[in-house]
Residue frames as a rotation matrix with the C-alpha (Angstrom) as fourth column:
MET 1
-0.234 0.023 0.972 34.93
-0.363 -0.930 -0.065 -18.88
0.902 -0.368 0.226 -30.23
LYS 2
-0.584 -0.095 -0.806 35.24
0.632 0.570 -0.525 -19.49
0.509 -0.816 -0.273 -26.52
SER 3
0.158 0.658 0.737 32.45
-0.159 -0.719 0.676 -18.15
0.974 -0.224 -0.009 -24.28
THR 4
-0.902 -0.431 0.009 32.68
-0.010 0.000 -1.000 -17.42
0.431 -0.902 -0.004 -20.59
ILE 5
0.136 0.963 -0.233 29.96
0.325 0.178 0.929 -18.55
0.936 -0.202 -0.289 -18.33
HIS 6
-0.716 -0.326 0.617 29.43
-0.387 -0.551 -0.740 -16.60
0.581 -0.768 0.268 -15.21
SER 7
-0.574 0.503 -0.646 27.81
0.717 0.690 -0.100 -18.13
0.395 -0.521 -0.757 -12.20
THR 8
-0.426 0.542 0.724 24.60
-0.425 -0.827 0.368 -16.44
0.798 -0.151 0.583 -11.05
ILE 9
0.352 0.506 -0.787 24.00
0.483 0.623 0.616 -18.80
0.802 -0.597 -0.025 -8.13
GLY 10
-0.101 -0.303 -0.948 24.02
0.993 -0.089 -0.077 -17.18
-0.061 -0.949 0.310 -4.73
GLU 11
0.777 0.348 0.524 23.97
0.316 -0.936 0.153 -13.61
0.544 0.047 -0.838 -3.52
THR 12
-0.289 -0.895 0.341 26.55
0.228 -0.410 -0.883 -11.19
0.930 -0.178 0.323 -2.12
CYS 13
0.303 0.310 -0.901 26.44
0.933 0.095 0.347 -11.02
0.193 -0.946 -0.260 1.71
ILE 14
0.682 0.008 0.731 26.34
0.058 -0.997 -0.044 -7.40
0.729 0.072 -0.680 3.06
ILE 15
0.906 -0.369 0.206 28.59
-0.235 -0.034 0.972 -8.44
-0.351 -0.929 -0.118 5.99
CYS 16
0.199 -0.895 0.399 31.41
0.221 0.437 0.872 -10.48
-0.955 -0.086 0.285 4.51
GLU 17
0.321 0.075 -0.944 30.79
-0.727 -0.620 -0.297 -9.23
-0.607 0.781 -0.144 1.00
GLU 18
-0.839 -0.533 0.112 31.30
-0.394 0.735 0.552 -12.81
-0.376 0.419 -0.827 -0.40
LYS 19
-0.200 0.751 -0.629 28.90
-0.867 0.163 0.471 -14.71
0.456 0.639 0.619 -2.72
LYS 20
-0.900 0.022 0.435 26.98
-0.276 0.742 -0.610 -17.27
-0.336 -0.670 -0.662 -0.75
GLU 21
-0.723 0.629 -0.286 24.05
0.036 0.448 0.894 -19.55
0.690 0.636 -0.346 -1.49
MET 22
0.018 0.742 -0.670 22.34
0.775 0.413 0.478 -19.80
0.632 -0.528 -0.568 1.87
GLY 23
-0.945 -0.285 -0.161 21.20
0.323 -0.735 -0.596 -16.91
0.052 -0.615 0.786 4.14
ILE 24
0.027 0.942 -0.336 18.38
0.885 -0.179 -0.431 -14.56
-0.466 -0.285 -0.838 5.03
HIS 25
-0.291 0.059 0.955 17.02
0.590 -0.775 0.228 -11.36
0.753 0.630 0.190 3.46
LEU 26
-0.181 0.209 -0.961 16.76
0.831 -0.490 -0.264 -8.26
-0.526 -0.846 -0.085 5.76
TYR 27
0.395 0.523 -0.755 14.84
-0.054 -0.808 -0.587 -5.69
-0.917 0.273 -0.291 3.86
THR 28
0.834 0.015 -0.552 16.91
-0.530 -0.257 -0.808 -5.01
-0.154 0.966 -0.207 0.79
GLU 29
-0.015 -0.991 -0.133 19.98
-0.964 0.049 -0.261 -6.94
0.265 0.124 -0.956 1.64
PHE 30
0.708 0.079 -0.702 21.24
-0.078 0.996 0.034 -10.59
0.702 0.030 0.712 2.02
ILE 31
0.067 -0.686 0.725 23.10
-0.998 -0.048 0.046 -11.87
0.003 -0.726 -0.687 5.06
CYS 32
-0.076 -0.186 -0.980 24.75
-0.439 0.888 -0.135 -15.39
0.895 0.420 -0.149 4.74
THR 33
0.805 0.446 -0.391 24.13
0.061 0.593 0.803 -18.11
0.590 -0.671 0.450 7.34
ASP 34
0.083 -0.844 -0.529 27.77
0.857 0.332 -0.394 -17.95
0.509 -0.421 0.751 8.51
CYS 35
-0.735 -0.246 0.632 27.64
0.015 -0.938 -0.347 -14.10
0.678 -0.245 0.693 9.22
GLU 36
0.264 0.907 0.329 24.19
-0.439 -0.191 0.878 -14.53
0.859 -0.376 0.348 10.81
LYS 37
0.709 -0.002 -0.705 25.51
0.498 0.709 0.499 -17.19
0.499 -0.705 0.504 13.25
ASP 38
-0.316 -0.933 -0.171 28.62
0.823 -0.180 -0.539 -15.12
0.472 -0.311 0.825 14.03
MET 39
-0.558 0.121 0.821 26.72
-0.191 -0.982 0.015 -12.04
0.807 -0.148 0.571 14.81
LEU 40
0.522 0.849 0.080 24.33
-0.326 0.113 0.939 -13.78
0.788 -0.516 0.336 17.09
GLN 41
0.681 -0.372 -0.630 27.27
0.688 0.620 0.378 -15.20
0.250 -0.691 0.678 19.09
THR 42
-0.291 -0.848 0.442 29.33
0.533 -0.528 -0.661 -12.05
0.794 0.044 0.606 19.19
ASP 43
0.073 0.219 -0.973 29.49
0.965 -0.262 0.013 -10.26
-0.252 -0.940 -0.230 22.55
ALA 44
0.905 0.369 0.209 28.89
0.395 -0.914 -0.095 -6.46
0.156 0.168 -0.973 22.60
GLU 45
0.733 -0.652 -0.194 32.39
-0.266 -0.538 0.800 -6.03
-0.625 -0.535 -0.568 23.85
ASP 46
0.095 -0.653 0.751 34.08
0.683 0.592 0.428 -7.87
-0.725 0.472 0.502 21.02
PRO 47
-0.492 -0.378 -0.784 35.70
-0.237 -0.809 0.538 -5.63
-0.837 0.451 0.309 18.38
LYS 48
-0.912 0.223 0.346 33.79
0.410 0.422 0.809 -7.58
0.034 0.879 -0.476 15.68
TYR 49
-0.062 0.969 -0.239 30.53
0.869 -0.066 -0.491 -6.19
-0.491 -0.238 -0.838 17.08
LYS 50
0.009 0.036 -0.999 31.37
-0.109 -0.993 -0.037 -2.71
-0.994 0.110 -0.005 15.91
PHE 51
-0.903 -0.371 -0.215 32.22
-0.277 0.122 0.953 -4.08
-0.327 0.921 -0.213 12.37
TYR 52
-0.595 0.774 0.217 28.78
0.802 0.591 0.091 -5.86
-0.058 0.228 -0.972 12.23
LEU 53
0.120 0.667 -0.735 27.14
0.579 -0.649 -0.494 -2.65
-0.806 -0.366 -0.464 13.20
GLN 54
-0.401 -0.379 -0.834 28.97
-0.461 -0.703 0.541 -0.70
-0.792 0.601 0.107 10.38
GLN 55
-0.998 -0.033 0.051 28.03
0.025 0.532 0.846 -3.34
-0.055 0.846 -0.530 7.85
LEU 56
-0.416 0.907 -0.065 24.33
0.883 0.386 -0.267 -3.39
-0.217 -0.169 -0.961 8.94
LYS 57
-0.158 0.257 -0.953 24.14
0.094 -0.957 -0.274 0.37
-0.983 -0.133 0.127 8.49
LYS 58
-0.919 -0.255 -0.301 24.27
-0.257 -0.192 0.947 -0.27
-0.300 0.948 0.111 4.75
ILE 59
-0.661 0.726 0.190 20.83
0.749 0.653 0.115 -1.78
-0.040 0.218 -0.975 4.88
THR 60
-0.916 0.399 -0.032 18.16
-0.400 -0.912 0.094 0.54
0.008 0.099 0.995 3.59
ILE 61
-0.485 0.846 0.221 14.44
0.331 0.412 -0.849 0.19
-0.809 -0.339 -0.480 4.41
PRO 62
-0.788 0.201 0.583 12.49
0.578 -0.085 0.811 0.19
0.212 0.976 -0.049 1.14
LYS 63
-0.780 0.579 -0.236 9.94
-0.408 -0.757 -0.509 3.03
-0.474 -0.301 0.828 0.87
ILE 64
-0.505 0.754 0.421 6.35
0.790 0.600 -0.128 2.04
-0.349 0.268 -0.898 0.30
TYR 65
-0.939 0.266 -0.218 4.51
-0.327 -0.887 0.325 4.35
-0.107 0.376 0.920 -2.15
SER 66
-0.487 0.831 0.269 0.82
0.628 0.547 -0.553 4.25
-0.607 -0.101 -0.788 -2.17
């Protein structure tokens, strides 16, 4: 019997939607280092800027229940 092993290393980036190992967590989501660097260097006039904003809107702030 052949078993399939699935890699659980890394997380899916909310921007590029690829599985990456290095990055940051912003509230409930993960942003890879590549996308983080690109976002910081993107000018507001660049068409990529709007794409980054759309992707970042997917981030939800977790509710704190007391």
